[in-house]
Steps between C-alpha positions, in 0.01 A plus 500: 500500500203513263421826322147385422213611718458228762155402623366241742141377476368281781255225413620524140471137399139533380202728446536874543851471640622311197346757267662782697832327437412477130417871489814612679713262295360650181662827608839330489520465876655213694217345700527285810224242518424471869319178594522235768421198280823389332337323209255777414768766538737315268224446245404868507861610450536265206183633337610860551844433357340333199316829450832689510456629855816523712343305784661335800356295782482627857399238758269695728244413764361835613395351835858408594762745628797290392355457152458876454854561623638237263307652210652841569846344516444327164400827332791686657745241370342507156446873449618698803170686523125476438312759296140375526321277749152374417332338800245283324487173697165455675254237619130501585557304821224248429126500555254556662570863584171628638594683822268286712641172363867566433779313672736765645789299354366582153543872572848450641603302192378768259665781694827309532539480122311805374622754754788377714652327199507832315664671796752218536606504134496879472724542801740234373525678164512862618881515530526388137227740387683790663791433262277562197473838328120467455368232734135398486287276721164374376268323742223310326172565678141434391165667448385320812760692699301820442274573796302737280421223254441239768253721685324636192579861592520779242293300254764229467364147461591254774762268358581135560357245745496538876863422585615605846854369442592587143325836450618657828851368437508715188362799693775438756756490217368833372549656842849353536598640160394848607726468806793399280433801277508724805826351626663514156385853426797707395682201352497395135298186577144514366257245644147451371212254496376338180148364452485241220122473484303176502750272327442135418755317717503195724452740793134539397445172318557680168169685532658837420415696187847638429806316375818479710674717240235769544536477877877534474488826305456724806807348665712569194371858493583560867839330464594747227381824662717807439702641788233763565224240505257439787572303813263353757218472246250228405455462125323294236497538122231769514683709761487525878305245701285639782628400843 
């Protein structure tokens, strides 16, 4: 069994997820590249290995129960445990997303990946995380998941376009993460939310003002929290994000 710290990053074949894998690999960790597209996953693993990262591919469709179970089995066979899970995979769900115009299927699609997918993968990996001495779970959220920022309360500027599928799915994820923190209270598993900021990725047509590497930094920070670190929090580079 591997003595390296073992991490799994979902949606790690590109963008922020790939840069999270880069950041964790730079620590000398063994990083599972979770992705459903075989070609892109293989390409990402090859690039990471070329950069001296101990990367390995993990076929993973977060919307599929059998896929999540198979991913957990792969990691168990490879390492016997999991130290860090970064739930990064997400979709916008497609446009338009004005509440009066949206197709309800668009909302279901966003929630299936961005919320239920996180629950599905987390629950599949929890038995492996419980075998770790310092397990960490990082759920990648967004500024648009903050109701304070969306509503303009407390002087915060409203952020992002009107998006009744994507933005509320991140708010939903925030709430789910708090429930996990409550359930896992008293264990050594720390679970937190990371906000990458407005990053230029294909999710937003590359309109963001931050690089994927900058967006990945908060995930690396939360993945490496000390044992007395916070749990159930929502953080960005500057500190806590208002709920």
